[in-house]
C-alpha positions in Angstrom: 67.0 -190.5 155.8 69.2 -192.7 153.6 70.3 -189.7 151.6 71.3 -187.9 154.7 73.4 -190.9 155.8 75.0 -191.2 152.4 76.0 -187.5 152.5 77.5 -187.8 156.0 81.0 -188.9 154.9 81.2 -186.0 152.5 80.2 -183.5 155.3 82.8 -185.0 157.6 85.5 -184.9 154.9 84.7 -181.3 154.2 84.8 -180.4 157.9 88.1 -182.2 158.4 89.6 -180.5 155.3 88.5 -177.1 156.7 90.0 -177.8 160.1 93.2 -179.0 158.5 93.4 -175.9 156.3 93.0 -173.5 159.2 95.6 -175.4 161.2 98.1 -175.2 158.3 97.2 -171.6 157.7 97.7 -170.8 161.4 101.1 -172.6 161.5 102.2 -170.9 158.3 101.5 -167.4 159.7 102.6 -168.0 163.3 106.2 -166.9 162.6 104.9 -163.8 160.9 102.8 -162.9 164.0 105.9 -163.4 166.2 107.9 -161.1 163.8 105.2 -158.5 164.1 105.7 -158.4 167.9 109.4 -158.0 167.4 108.9 -155.3 164.8 106.6 -153.3 167.1 109.3 -153.5 169.9 111.9 -152.3 167.5 109.8 -149.4 166.3 108.9 -148.4 169.9 112.6 -148.2 170.6 113.1 -146.2 167.3 110.3 -143.7 168.4 112.5 -142.7 171.3 115.0 -141.4 168.7 112.8 -140.0 166.0 109.4 -139.5 167.8 106.1 -140.5 166.5 103.5 -143.2 167.2 103.7 -147.0 166.7 100.8 -149.0 165.4 101.1 -152.8 165.6 99.2 -154.9 163.0 98.6 -158.6 162.9 101.7 -159.2 160.7 103.5 -155.9 160.6 104.2 -152.7 162.6 104.2 -149.1 161.5 105.8 -145.9 162.9 104.5 -142.5 161.8 106.4 -139.4 162.7 107.4 -135.9 161.4 111.0 -135.4 160.3 112.6 -132.6 158.2 109.3 -130.9 157.7 107.7 -134.0 156.1 105.7 -137.0 157.2 107.9 -140.0 157.9 106.6 -143.5 157.7 108.6 -146.6 158.9 107.2 -150.0 158.3 108.5 -153.5 159.3 106.7 -156.5 157.8 107.5 -160.2 157.1 108.8 -161.6 153.8 110.0 -165.0 152.6 113.7 -165.1 151.9 115.3 -168.4 150.7 112.6 -170.4 152.6 113.0 -168.4 155.8 110.6 -165.8 157.2 112.4 -162.5 157.9 111.5 -158.9 158.4 111.7 -156.3 155.6 111.9 -152.6 156.2 110.5 -149.5 154.4 111.5 -146.1 155.5 110.2 -143.0 153.7 109.5 -139.3 153.6 106.5 -137.7 151.9 107.6 -135.8 148.8 104.9 -134.8 146.2 106.9 -133.8 143.2 106.5 -134.8 139.5 109.0 -137.4 138.6 110.2 -140.8 139.7 113.2 -143.1 139.9 114.5 -146.4 141.3 118.1 -146.7 142.5 120.0 -149.8 143.5 123.7 -150.6 144.1 125.5 -151.9 141.0 126.9 -154.8 143.0 123.4 -156.0 143.9 122.1 -158.8 141.5 119.4 -157.9 139.1 117.1 -160.6 140.6 114.4 -159.2 142.8 112.0 -160.7 145.4 108.4 -161.0 144.2 107.3 -158.2 146.5 109.9 -155.8 145.2 109.2 -156.8 141.6 105.5 -156.1 142.0 106.2 -152.8 143.6 108.5 -151.8 140.8 106.0 -152.8 138.1 103.0 -151.4 139.9 104.3 -148.1 141.1 107.2 -147.1 138.9 106.8 -149.4 135.8 110.0 -150.4 133.9 112.1 -147.6 132.6 115.6 -147.0 131.1 118.9 -146.8 133.0 119.9 -143.1 133.3 123.5 -141.8 133.3 123.5 -139.2 136.0 126.8 -137.5 134.9 128.2 -137.8 138.5 131.2 -140.2 138.8 130.1 -141.3 142.3 126.6 -142.1 141.2 127.4 -143.7 137.8 130.2 -145.9 139.2 128.3 -147.2 142.2 124.6 -147.1 141.4 122.0 -148.1 138.8 119.3 -145.4 138.3 116.2 -146.3 136.4 113.7 -143.6 135.4 111.6 -142.3 132.6 112.6 -138.7 133.6 116.3 -138.3 132.5 116.5 -134.6 133.1 114.7 -134.9 136.4 117.3 -137.4 137.7 120.2 -135.3 136.5 118.9 -132.1 137.9 118.3 -133.7 141.3 121.1 -136.2 141.7 124.0 -134.9 139.8 125.4 -132.6 142.5 128.1 -134.0 144.9 125.9 -133.2 147.9 123.0 -135.4 146.5 125.4 -138.2 145.5 126.9 -138.1 149.0 123.4 -138.4 150.5 122.6 -141.4 148.3 125.8 -143.0 149.3 125.0 -142.5 153.0 121.6 -144.1 152.6 122.9 -147.2 150.9 125.8 -147.3 153.3 123.3 -148.4 155.9 122.5 -151.6 153.9 119.4 -150.6 151.9 118.6 -152.6 148.8 116.5 -150.1 146.9 115.6 -146.4 146.9 112.2 -145.7 145.3 110.7 -142.3 144.5 107.2 -142.5 143.0 106.2 -138.8 142.9 104.6 -139.0 146.4 107.2 -140.5 148.7 110.9 -141.2 148.7 111.5 -144.6 150.3 114.5 -146.8 151.3 113.8 -150.5 151.2 115.6 -153.3 153.0 114.4 -156.7 151.7 115.2 -158.6 153.9 116.3 -156.7 157.0 119.0 -158.9 158.6 119.6 -159.6 162.3 122.9 -157.6 162.1 121.0 -154.6 160.8 118.4 -154.9 163.6 121.1 -154.4 166.2 122.0 -151.1 164.5 118.3 -150.1 164.1 118.1 -147.1 166.5 120.9 -145.2 164.8 119.8 -146.4 161.3 116.4 -144.8 161.5 117.7 -141.3 162.1 120.6 -141.6 159.7 118.4 -143.0 156.9 115.8 -140.3 157.3 118.5 -137.6 157.4 119.9 -138.9 154.1 116.4 -138.9 152.5 115.8 -135.4 153.8 119.0 -134.2 152.1 117.9 -135.8 148.8 114.4 -134.4 149.0 115.5 -130.9 149.8 115.0 -128.5 146.9 114.0 -131.3 144.5 113.1 -129.8 141.1 110.0 -131.3 139.4 110.2 -133.1 136.1 109.2 -131.2 133.1 105.5 -131.4 132.3 104.6 -133.0 128.9 101.3 -134.0 127.4 102.4 -137.6 127.2 103.6 -137.8 130.8 100.4 -136.1 132.1 98.3 -138.6 130.2 100.4 -141.5 131.5 100.1 -140.3 135.1 96.3 -140.0 134.8 96.1 -143.4 133.2 98.0 -145.0 136.1 95.5 -143.6 138.6 92.5 -145.1 136.8 94.0 -148.2 135.2 91.8 -150.8 136.9 93.3 -153.6 134.8 96.8 -153.0 136.2 95.4 -153.2 139.8 93.6 -156.4 138.9 96.7 -157.9 137.4 98.9 -157.0 140.4 96.2 -158.3 142.8 95.9 -161.5 140.8 99.7 -162.0 140.8 99.7 -161.6 144.6 97.0 -164.3 144.9 98.8 -166.7 142.6 102.1 -166.1 144.5 100.3 -166.9 147.8 98.7 -170.1 146.4 102.1 -171.3 145.1 103.7 -170.6 148.5 100.8 -172.4 150.3 101.0 -175.4 148.0 104.8 -175.6 148.4 104.4 -175.5 152.2 101.7 -178.2 152.1 103.9 -180.4 149.9 106.8 -180.0 152.4 104.5 -180.9 155.3 103.0 -184.0 153.6 106.4 -185.2 152.6 
């Protein structure tokens, strides 16, 4: 009986800690839930222009459609930007072709958000900067890829360069092609861009459709084949990326708790 009484303060402390944790967790994610509602409303409006169905998640919203003969996926989700919770946007077309690249405007700083950095490391890995041999592309954009000939064959023409310019003219931060999907990424997606959202969806997918049209696969090599197979089964990479995400979440949670306690 005495032992039970002695343990009571510890039980109460644990219970209070659990309650406090769930309250803080709820307050931390409440803005994200509100943004998910806004994201779903935006995508429902977009579906009137590009068709498809909208699925609302707890923190994000997703629109799946069919454009230019390919599956189109549009996703809005919350990100932390300078201490503020905002929406980010991914808009892509399915495109299963050997090759890969990451494009960003030259005027955009090299620094990346943790989410974009993880995606770059996990999906594309780090590669060299490629000279496309097109004045428009080389003067305005940074193209990173392991497949130099693939990039030149598919982005050197004036038509492709013009399509890339159109895509980034809508405010995108990155264009990523990973051999399965060509995607435009806005991180974050500003309020001003939200007001232009209905026209942005069709214009962005149109630009991606022009880039994807007639894309020539990268040359097959023994080394690249081995590398692609390794990426599919490299459990260690998955664990490292997952661990990095957990560490990032813990850091953000501790920072938030510190601000609340102060």
